[in-house]
C-alpha positions as a Python dict, from the first residue, in 0.01 Angstrom:
ca = {
    (1, 'M'): (0, 0, 0),
    (2, 'P'): (-111, 313, -202),
    (3, 'A'): (105, 630, -162),
    (4, 'P'): (-40, 892, 53),
    (5, 'L'): (-257, 1183, -129),
    (6, 'I'): (-62, 1517, -139),
    (7, 'S'): (-265, 1849, -132),
    (8, 'V'): (-98, 2098, -370),
    (9, 'I'): (-225, 2441, -273),
    (10, 'V'): (-173, 2720, -510),
    (11, 'P'): (-240, 3074, -380),
    (12, 'H'): (-239, 3348, -651),
    (13, 'Y'): (-316, 3717, -683),
    (14, 'N'): (-323, 3894, -1027),
    (15, 'H'): (-93, 3611, -1182),
    (16, 'S'): (-328, 3457, -1456),
    (17, 'E'): (-24, 3478, -1696),
    (18, 'E'): (187, 3230, -1473),
    (19, 'L'): (-75, 3021, -1357),
    (20, 'Q'): (-140, 2810, -1653),
    (21, 'K'): (251, 2706, -1674),
    (22, 'T'): (241, 2650, -1290),
    (23, 'L'): (-58, 2402, -1315),
    (24, 'E'): (89, 2228, -1647),
    (25, 'N'): (426, 2198, -1413),
    (26, 'I'): (250, 2038, -1129),
    (27, 'L'): (70, 1770, -1362),
    (28, 'T'): (406, 1660, -1490),
    (29, 'Q'): (522, 1552, -1143),
    (30, 'T'): (604, 1194, -1125),
    (31, 'S'): (367, 1166, -818),
    (32, 'K'): (35, 1106, -938),
    (33, 'D'): (-152, 1082, -621),
    (34, 'I'): (-241, 1453, -567),
    (35, 'E'): (-515, 1683, -579),
    (36, 'I'): (-439, 2047, -695),
    (37, 'I'): (-642, 2351, -522),
    (38, 'V'): (-616, 2705, -648),
    (39, 'V'): (-706, 2985, -445),
    (40, 'D'): (-753, 3306, -615),
    (41, 'D'): (-692, 3575, -362),
    (42, 'G'): (-930, 3831, -489),
    (43, 'S'): (-770, 3919, -824),
    (44, 'D'): (-844, 4214, -1028),
    (45, 'L'): (-1149, 4161, -1273),
    (46, 'S'): (-932, 4134, -1585),
    (47, 'H'): (-749, 3858, -1425),
    (48, 'I'): (-1071, 3673, -1305),
    (49, 'F'): (-1202, 3708, -1661),
    (50, 'R'): (-897, 3535, -1822),
    (51, 'F'): (-884, 3304, -1529),
    (52, 'K'): (-1227, 3158, -1583),
    (53, 'H'): (-1254, 3171, -1960),
    (54, 'E'): (-898, 3067, -2057),
    (55, 'I'): (-749, 2859, -1776),
    (56, 'L'): (-1030, 2709, -1581),
    (57, 'P'): (-1187, 2513, -1879),
    (58, 'K'): (-830, 2364, -1947),
    (59, 'F'): (-790, 2213, -1616),
    (60, 'P'): (-1129, 2024, -1496),
    (61, 'Q'): (-923, 1819, -1256),
    (62, 'V'): (-840, 2130, -1036),
    (63, 'N'): (-1048, 2264, -776),
    (64, 'F'): (-1067, 2642, -810),
    (65, 'I'): (-1156, 2855, -524),
    (66, 'F'): (-1231, 3239, -530),
    (67, 'V'): (-1202, 3443, -215),
    (68, 'E'): (-1186, 3816, -110),
    (69, 'H'): (-865, 3973, -102),
    (70, 'K'): (-697, 3891, 230),
    (71, 'G'): (-306, 3802, 138),
    (72, 'A'): (-119, 3492, 102),
    (73, 'A'): (-175, 3370, 455),
    (74, 'A'): (-523, 3354, 439),
    (75, 'A'): (-563, 3241, 87),
    (76, 'R'): (-340, 2927, 193),
    (77, 'N'): (-535, 2866, 489),
    (78, 'K'): (-863, 2865, 295),
    (79, 'G'): (-688, 2604, 52),
    (80, 'F'): (-588, 2401, 338),
    (81, 'Q'): (-935, 2402, 475),
    (82, 'E'): (-1071, 2283, 148),
    (83, 'S'): (-775, 2002, 116),
    (84, 'K'): (-793, 1633, 201),
    (85, 'G'): (-423, 1513, 166),
    (86, 'Q'): (-229, 1354, 418),
    (87, 'L'): (34, 1551, 302),
    (88, 'I'): (30, 1914, 202),
    (89, 'I'): (256, 2150, 12),
    (90, 'F'): (204, 2538, -73),
    (91, 'W'): (308, 2600, -437),
    (92, 'D'): (315, 2969, -537),
    (93, 'A'): (231, 3051, -887),
    (94, 'D'): (576, 3170, -942),
    (95, 'I'): (740, 2827, -884),
    (96, 'T'): (882, 2589, -1154),
    (97, 'A'): (965, 2247, -998),
    (98, 'D'): (1183, 1943, -1087),
    (99, 'K'): (943, 1668, -1205),
    (100, 'E'): (1058, 1456, -913),
    (101, 'M'): (1019, 1713, -630),
    (102, 'L'): (699, 1578, -487),
    (103, 'E'): (837, 1210, -505),
    (104, 'K'): (1176, 1307, -332),
    (105, 'L'): (994, 1525, -48),
    (106, 'R'): (753, 1228, 23),
    (107, 'Q'): (1025, 952, 5),
    (108, 'A'): (1215, 1190, 260),
    (109, 'L'): (918, 1194, 506),
    (110, 'Q'): (862, 823, 461),
    (111, 'N'): (1216, 752, 541),
    (112, 'N'): (1224, 993, 848),
    (113, 'P'): (912, 960, 1045),
    (114, 'E'): (1030, 1182, 1307),
    (115, 'A'): (1033, 1482, 1050),
    (116, 'A'): (720, 1708, 1047),
    (117, 'Y'): (796, 1834, 688),
    (118, 'A'): (1064, 1804, 424),
    (119, 'Y'): (1197, 2096, 250),
    (120, 'S'): (1496, 2145, -27),
    (121, 'S'): (1729, 2387, -163),
    (122, 'F'): (1590, 2613, -433),
    (123, 'N'): (1672, 2892, -686),
    (124, 'F'): (1531, 3248, -651),
    (125, 'G'): (1616, 3364, -1024),
    (126, 'W'): (1978, 3320, -1055),
    (127, 'K'): (2058, 3308, -690),
    (128, 'K'): (2081, 2965, -537),
    (129, 'F'): (1956, 2915, -167),
    (130, 'E'): (2109, 2616, -29),
    (131, 'C'): (1921, 2605, 291),
    (132, 'G'): (2129, 2338, 497),
    (133, 'E'): (2048, 2060, 762),
    (134, 'F'): (1782, 2160, 995),
    (135, 'D'): (1931, 2339, 1297),
    (136, 'A'): (1683, 2483, 1562),
    (137, 'E'): (1915, 2737, 1684),
    (138, 'R'): (1982, 2869, 1322),
    (139, 'L'): (1617, 2876, 1270),
    (140, 'K'): (1565, 3097, 1571),
    (141, 'K'): (1802, 3353, 1425),
    (142, 'M'): (1681, 3342, 1051),
    (143, 'N'): (1428, 3164, 821),
    (144, 'F'): (1623, 2942, 582),
    (145, 'I'): (1330, 2711, 469),
    (146, 'H'): (1083, 2829, 192),
    (147, 'T'): (717, 2794, 205),
    (148, 'T'): (731, 2535, -36),
    (149, 'A'): (788, 2233, 173),
    (150, 'L'): (588, 1915, 223),
    (151, 'M'): (415, 1891, 533),
    (152, 'R'): (228, 1598, 741),
    (153, 'R'): (-137, 1728, 742),
    (154, 'E'): (-141, 1687, 1165),
    (155, 'S'): (170, 1918, 1183),
    (156, 'F'): (16, 2225, 999),
    (157, 'T'): (-69, 2477, 1230),
    (158, 'K'): (-233, 2740, 992),
    (159, 'F'): (-57, 3070, 882),
    (160, 'D'): (-74, 3383, 1095),
    (161, 'E'): (-296, 3588, 890),
    (162, 'S'): (-219, 3923, 1088),
    (163, 'L'): (154, 3885, 956),
    (164, 'K'): (236, 4064, 624),
    (165, 'K'): (583, 3914, 610),
    (166, 'F'): (775, 3627, 767),
    (167, 'Q'): (449, 3385, 751),
    (168, 'D'): (667, 3097, 660),
    (169, 'W'): (943, 3166, 936),
    (170, 'D'): (638, 3228, 1202),
    (171, 'L'): (510, 2871, 1095),
    (172, 'W'): (846, 2679, 1118),
    (173, 'L'): (900, 2847, 1465),
    (174, 'S'): (552, 2765, 1581),
    (175, 'L'): (610, 2403, 1493),
    (176, 'L'): (964, 2413, 1664),
    (177, 'E'): (799, 2531, 1978),
    (178, 'Q'): (579, 2216, 1946),
    (179, 'G'): (888, 1985, 1923),
    (180, 'R'): (808, 1938, 1537),
    (181, 'K'): (1148, 1964, 1300),
    (182, 'G'): (1197, 1942, 944),
    (183, 'F'): (1438, 1721, 711),
    (184, 'W'): (1653, 1876, 433),
    (185, 'V'): (1658, 1710, 89),
    (186, 'P'): (2015, 1834, -52),
    (187, 'E'): (1898, 1908, -405),
    (188, 'V'): (1770, 2221, -584),
    (189, 'L'): (1426, 2085, -659),
    (190, 'F'): (1237, 2409, -770),
    (191, 'T'): (1305, 2770, -900),
    (192, 'V'): (1112, 3084, -783),
    (193, 'K'): (1050, 3353, -1056),
    (194, 'P'): (1135, 3712, -897),
    (195, 'R'): (850, 3978, -945),
    (196, 'K'): (800, 4308, -836),
    (197, 'A'): (443, 4246, -733),
    (198, 'G'): (319, 3940, -561),
    (199, 'L'): (418, 3690, -298),
    (200, 'S'): (787, 3696, -384),
    (201, 'S'): (1071, 3960, -311),
    (202, 'W'): (1414, 3955, -235),
    (203, 'L'): (1689, 4220, -146),
    (204, 'P'): (2069, 4136, -165),
    (205, 'S'): (2202, 4029, 158),
    (206, 'F'): (2452, 4315, 213),
    (207, 'V'): (2149, 4549, 235),
    (208, 'Y'): (2041, 4414, 583),
    (209, 'H'): (2372, 4513, 733),
    (210, 'F'): (2256, 4875, 675),
    (211, 'P'): (1903, 4879, 858),
    (212, 'W'): (1920, 5257, 835),
    (213, 'L'): (1926, 5269, 477),
    (214, 'P'): (1592, 5450, 339),
    (215, 'I'): (1480, 5145, 151),
    (216, 'P'): (1098, 5080, 193),
    (217, 'A'): (1132, 4705, 162),
    (218, 'L'): (1417, 4701, 399),
    (219, 'K'): (1179, 4891, 675),
    (220, 'K'): (907, 4646, 611),
    (221, 'Y'): (1143, 4342, 650),
    (222, 'N'): (1296, 4485, 978),
    (223, 'Y'): (934, 4594, 1122),
    (224, 'W'): (784, 4223, 1041),
    (225, 'K'): (1118, 4060, 1168),
    (226, 'K'): (1074, 4217, 1505),
    (227, 'I'): (715, 4136, 1521),
    (228, 'V'): (791, 3755, 1459),
    (229, 'Q'): (1089, 3759, 1713),
    (230, 'E'): (871, 3961, 2008),
    (231, 'K'): (573, 3677, 1935),
    (232, 'H'): (838, 3359, 1977),
    (233, 'K'): (1057, 3554, 2235),
    (234, 'I'): (1377, 3487, 2018),
}
């Protein structure tokens, strides 16, 4: 029986420099039953030019989509809309993965049919995020699951495009409300490259104990955290 098709959806915004390495990394995966969909979220013209003339010709097997800039959630939803795989994963342009990541996550879903998605631990730059076993009560308090998790197609409910932060937490909470749970693969299977502009950001954990600090990123964090908590009544 052939392995299920995995749709690898890569949203990016003004990161044409990282994109070529990202695609090369995806193509080294031991899982070969994949389709790759890149969604350009309305990048600046300089990035679009480089993308079309330097990157696109090198990867004829990749489906490239260009959309108006509406944010990561909308780009991911568009990629899903164009996908065909029984399994899907959202793979940001700043991620470098172990070559067996897709295979290990797929195997975890095969061995755990009750799981809606499989996730792993990861590195964010130098910092390791262990994640841990799936725990519904812990998930209600905080998000410990990265967006880059392998999901069954029928489980995906789409990202809430009105949210500017915590779109992944909102997704996992929405699935939890439907009785759908995740399964943890206890290995570091990918690394996220920190960057000032783009989809990835992180503050040291001690900062969150001082919500009154005049840090713009902290204010944004607390505002959108409250929005998600109110939405899910937690």
